TORTORDREN-920371 format. One record per atom (N, C-alpha, C, O, CB): x, y, z. Coordinates in steps of 0.05 Angstrom, whole numbers, plus 32768, in hexadecimal, padded with zeros to 4 digits. Atoms other than C-alpha are relative to their C-alpha. Glycine has a CB too. Example, Ala and Ser with C-alpha at 12.3 -4.5 7.8 and 13.67 -1.06 7.14 Angstrom:
BEGIN
80127FE88000 80F67FA6809C 801280188000 80278018800D 7FEC80018019 7FF07FE87FFF 81117FEB808F 7FF18016800E 7FFB802C8012 800980097FE3 
END
This chain:
BEGIN
80157FEA8005 7FFD7FFE7FFD 801380238002 8025802A8011 7FE37FFC801F 7FEC7FE48005 801B80487FEB 7FFC80138015 7FE680128021 7FF980117FE4 80037FE47FEE 802380868019 7FDC800F7FF6 7FC880158004 8021801C7FF4 80167FF38007 7FED80A27FF0 7FE47FEF8002 7FCF7FFB8003 800680097FE5 8019800C7FF5 7FB980697FFD 7FFB80018018 7FE38003801E 7FFF7FE97FFC 80037FF97FE3 7FC6806F8047 7FF480188002 7FDF801A800F 80188001800E 80137FE67FFA 7FB480B78042 7FE380017FFB 7FD38008800C 800780167FEF 801D80048009 7F7280A98017 7FF17FE98015 7FD97FE58014 7FFF7FF47FDE 801380137FEE 7F5F8074804D 7FFB800F8017 7FE480128020 800D7FE5800A 80057FE77FE8 7F7080AB8088 7FEA80137FF9 7FDB8017800C 801C80148004 800C7FEA8005 7F4880DF8068 7FDF7FF27FFE 7FCB7FFD8007 800E80117FE5 801880147FFF 7F0F80A7805B 7FF27FFB801D 7FDA7FFB8021 80097FE37FF5 80017FFD7FE5 7F1280A180A3 7FF98010800C 7FE6800C801C 800F7FFF8009 80107FE37FF7 7F0580E580B6 7FE57FFD7FF5 7FD37FF78005 800D801D7FF4 80187FFA8009 7ECF80EA808F 7FEA7FED8009 7FD47FF7800A 800180037FE5 800D80117FF2 7EAE80AB80AC 7FFE8005801D 7FE880058028 800B7FEA7FFC 80007FFA7FDF 7EBD80BA80F3 7FF1801A8006 7FDE801A8016 80208002800D 80077FEE7FF6 7EB1810180F5 7FEB80137FEC 7FE380297FF4 8018800B8008 80137FFE800D 7E80810980B9 7FE47FED8000 7FCD7FF37FF9 800C80017FEC 801580148002 7E5780CC80C1 7FFC7FF87FEC 7FE47FF67FE4 7FEB80068007 7FFE8008801A 7E6F80B4807D 7FEB80117FEB 7FDE80077FD8 7FFB7FE38000 800F7FEE8013 7E4C80EC805D 800B80157FEF 8016802A7FF6 7FEE800C800D 7FE47FF78013 7E6F81038023 7FF180237FF5 7FFB80377FEC 80087FE17FDA 80127FE08006 7E3B81418017 800F8013801B 801E80258014 7FD07FFC8006 7FF47FF97FE8 7E5481588064 802080008001 802D8011800C 7FF67FEF8013 7FE380008002 7E9981488058 800F80157FED 802480227FF1 80087FE67FF8 7FFB7FF08011 7E9C816D801A 7FFA80218007 800A80338002 7FF27FF67FEC 80067FE67FF7 7E7D81A98034 8015800E8011 801F8024800F 7FE77FFE800F 7FEB7FF57FEB 7EAD81AB806F 8012800B7FF1 801880227FF5 800D7FEC8014 7FE37FF9800B 7EEA81A9803D 7FF580147FEA 8009801C7FDE 80137FE37FF3 80037FEA8018 7EC681DD8006 80037FEE7FEB 800D7FFB7FD9 8016801B7FFD 7FF980118017 7ECD81A67FD4 7FE67FEE7FF8 7FD27FEB8007 801A7FEC8008 801D800A800A 7E9881807FA9 80027FE3800A 80187FD7800B 7FF980037FDC 7FFF80207FFF 7E8281387FBB 800B7FEE7FF0 800C7FD67FF7 7FEC7FF78000 7FF380188013 7EA281167F83 801C80038009 80297FF18012 7FFD80027FDC 7FDB80057FF1 7EEB812C7F97 7FFE7FFA8016 80117FED801D 801880188003 7FFD800D7FDB 7ED9811C7FE7 80007FE57FF4 80147FD87FFB 7FE18005801D 800780178002 7EC180E07FCA 801B7FED7FF0 80227FD87FFB 7FE580037FF3 7FE97FFD8013 7EFD80D87F93 801C7FF88017 802E7FE98012 800180237FF1 7FEA7FFA7FEF 7F2C80E27FCF 7FFA7FED8015 800C7FEB8025 8003801E800A 800D80147FE3 7F0A80B08003 80057FE97FEE 800E7FD77FFD 7FD88005800E 80028016800F 7F0B807B7FCD 801B7FF97FF0 801C7FE87FDF 7FE980047FEE 7FE98002800C 7F5280827FB9 800580067FE5 801B80017FDB 80067FEB8003 7FF87FF98018 7F46809C7F73 8010801C7FF7 801C80227FE2 7FEA7FFF7FF4 7FF27FE28008 7F6180E37F79 80158003801F 800E80018037 7FE280207FFB 7FEE7FFD7FE7 7FA180ED7FA5 7FF980188017 7FE9802B8014 801C80067FF5 80037FEF7FED 7FA6810E7FE5 801B80187FFF 803280138004 7FFD7FEE8019 7FE47FF38003 7FD281527FD8 7FFF80158018 7FE880198022 8006800F7FE0 7FF67FF17FF2 7FEE81848008 7FE980168007 7FE8801D801E 801880097FF3 80177FED7FFA 7FAD81B88003 7FED7FEE800B 7FE67FF48022 7FF380107FE7 800E80127FF5 7F8381818011 80007FF5801C 7FED7FEE8029 80037FEF7FF3 7FFD800D7FE4 7FA0816A8052 7FFF801C8011 7FF3801D8027 801F7FEC8005 80057FE57FF3 7FA681B48066 7FE1800A8006 7FDA8017801A 800D80147FED 80237FF77FF9 7F5881C18063 7FF87FE5800F 7FEA7FE88023 7FE880057FDE 800A801A7FEB 7F4C81788081 8009800E8021 7FF7800F8032 80177FDC7FF7 7FFB7FF97FE8 7F74819780BF 7FF180188005 7FE8801B801C 801B80048004 80147FE57FF6 7F4D81DD80BB 7FE87FFA8007 7FDC8003801A 7FFB80157FED 8022800A8000 7F0981BA80AF 7FFE7FF08019 7FE97FF38024 7FF57FEB7FE3 800280127FE7 7F16818880EC 801D8004800A 80307FF88002 7FF87FDF7FFA 7FEA7FF77FF4 7F4881AA8116 80087FED8020 801A7FED8031 7FF980228004 7FF4801A7FE5 7F46816F814D 800C7FEA7FF4 800F7FD78003 7FE67FEE8013 7FF58014800E 7F678142811A 801D80017FFF 802680117FEF 7FF680007FE7 7FE57FFC7FFD 7FAF8138812B 800D80037FE2 80037FF67FCF 800B7FE88011 7FF97FF88014 7FD7815280F5 801D7FE37FF5 80237FDC7FDE 800880238005 7FF28016800E 800D811580FA 7FF47FEB7FFE 7FFE7FDB7FEF 80167FF98008 8018801C8009 7FD480DE80F9 7FFF80097FE6 80097FFA7FD5 7FDC7FFD800E 800F7FF78020 7FBC810580B9 801C7FF77FEB 801A7FE97FD8 7FF6802D7FFD 7FE680068014 800481008097 800E7FEA7FFE 80187FE27FE9 8013800F8004 7FE980188001 802980C580AD 7FEF7FEC8013 7FFC7FD9801C 8024800A800E 800780147FF0 7FF380A080D8 800A7FF68017 80057FDF801F 7FFF7FF17FF4 7FF380017FDF 801C80A7811C 7FEA80088011 7FDD801C800C 801C80168007 80137FFA7FDF 7FF080A8815F 7FE47FFD7FF4 7FDF7FEF7FE1 800380268011 801E80087FFE 7FA380AD8164 7FF580197FE8 8004802C7FE4 7FF180058025 80057FEA8010 7F7680D9812D 7FF7801B8011 7FFB8033800A 7FE97FF77FEB 80087FE37FF0 7F5C810A8161 801680088014 80257FF7801E 7FE37FFE8011 7FEF7FF67FEF 7F848134818A 7FF18006801C 7FD980048019 800B80167FF2 800B7FF87FEA 7F70814981D3 80118017800C 802980158011 7FFD7FE88012 7FF07FE97FF2 7F83818A81F0 7FF680028020 7FE080088029 7FFA801E7FEF 800980017FDE 7F8B81838241 8007801E8006 8015802D7FF9 80147FE78017 80017FE77FF0 7F8381BE8271 801B80068004 802D7FF58009 7FF07FFD801A 7FE37FF18005 7FBE81E98270 8004800A8021 7FF5801B802A 7FFE801F7FE5 7FFD7FF37FE6 7FD781F782B8 801D80108000 8025801E8012 7FFD7FEA8017 7FE37FF38007 801F820D8298 800680228005 7FF780358003 80047FFC7FE1 7FF77FE37FFE 8044824B82A5 8004800B7FE2 80087FFC7FCF 801E80038013 7FF77FEF801D 8050827F826A 801D7FF27FF8 801F7FEB7FE0 800480298005 7FE88009800D 809982648264 80017FE27FF6 80127FDA7FE5 801780058013 800580178002 8080821C8267 7FF57FF97FE0 7FFA7FE77FD0 7FEE7FFA8016 800E800A8017 8050822D822F 801380047FE7 80117FF77FD2 7FE5800F7FFD 7FF17FF4801A 808782538203 80127FE77FF8 80187FE47FE1 801480208007 7FE980138000 80BB8214820E 7FED7FED7FF1 7FF77FE67FDC 800F7FF5801F 80138016800F 807C81E281F5 7FFB800C7FE2 7FFB7FFE7FCE 7FE07FFA8011 80047FF0801D 806F821181B9 801A7FF77FEE 80197FEC7FD8 800080268004 7FE27FFE8005 80BC821081B0 80007FE57FF2 80067FE47FDA 80168003801D 7FFA801E8001 80B981BF81B1 7FEE7FF87FE7 7FF57FE97FD5 7FF77FEE801E 8014800A8013 807981BA8186 8007800E7FE2 7FFE80017FCF 7FE0800A800C 7FF27FF68017 809A81E5814B 80137FEE7FFB 800F7FE07FE8 800B801A8002 7FE6801A8005 80D981B6814D 7FF57FF07FF5 7FFC7FEC7FDE 800E7FF18018 800C8017800C 80A881788147 7FF080007FE9 7FE87FEC7FDE 7FF37FF48010 800C80048015 808581958110 801280047FE8 80097FFD7FD2 7FEA80108001 7FEA7FFE800E 80C881A580ED 80057FE47FF9 80057FDC7FE1 8017800E800F 7FF7801B8001 80D9816080F7 7FEE7FEF7FE5 7FF77FE17FD3 7FFC7FF3801F 800F8015800D 8094814380D8 8003800D7FE3 80097FFE7FD0 7FDF7FFA800C 7FFE7FF68020 809581748097 801D7FF27FF6 801E7FEB7FDE 800280297FFD 7FEA800B800C 80DB8157808D 7FF97FE17FF5 7FFF7FD47FE1 801980018017 800A80268006 80BB810B8091 7FF6800B7FEC 8006800A7FD9 7FE87FE98015 80197FFB8015 808381268062 800E80047FE8 80077FF67FD5 7FEB801A8007 7FEE7FF88011 80B781448035 800C7FE27FF6 80057FDD7FDF 80168016800F 7FF3801A8000 80DD80FC8034 7FE97FF27FF5 7FEB7FE87FDE 800A7FF4801D 80148017800F 809980D58028 7FF580107FE6 7FE580027FDA 7FE27FF48016 800C7FF38019 808581087FEB 80137FF57FEB 800F7FE87FD7 7FFF80238000 7FEF8009801D 80C281007FC5 80027FE47FFD 80057FDC7FE6 801E80097FFF 80008021800A 80C380B27FCE 7FE67FFF7FF4 7FED7FF17FE1 80037FE7801B 80127FFF8012 808080B57FAC 7FFA800B7FE5 7FE980047FD5 7FF38007800B 80017FF3801C 808D80E17F73 80127FF57FEC 80127FFF7FD5 8006801B8002 
END
């Protein structure tokens, strides 16, 4: 199974779990046609970076790492914060570093699939 096939499966899983498998609702939330989202979910159309970003914007509780790489769980959880401003700043810096690493991994995946 190719990386694109796996991405298509994760897109279909979002549609199923967060839109009740309803192409009309899924398409509305993404600003795409029903035909387009159906083709994405059925693997007839590859998932591009723009679609990935649309998905993350439309479904902010979906984990970026899960969507891009299948790592972790589909949904994120936001714990209550009791952190100090200095700790929050350190957490943001760590998150930025982690995202840079994820984008590097994504670049490797994309270059291998091209």
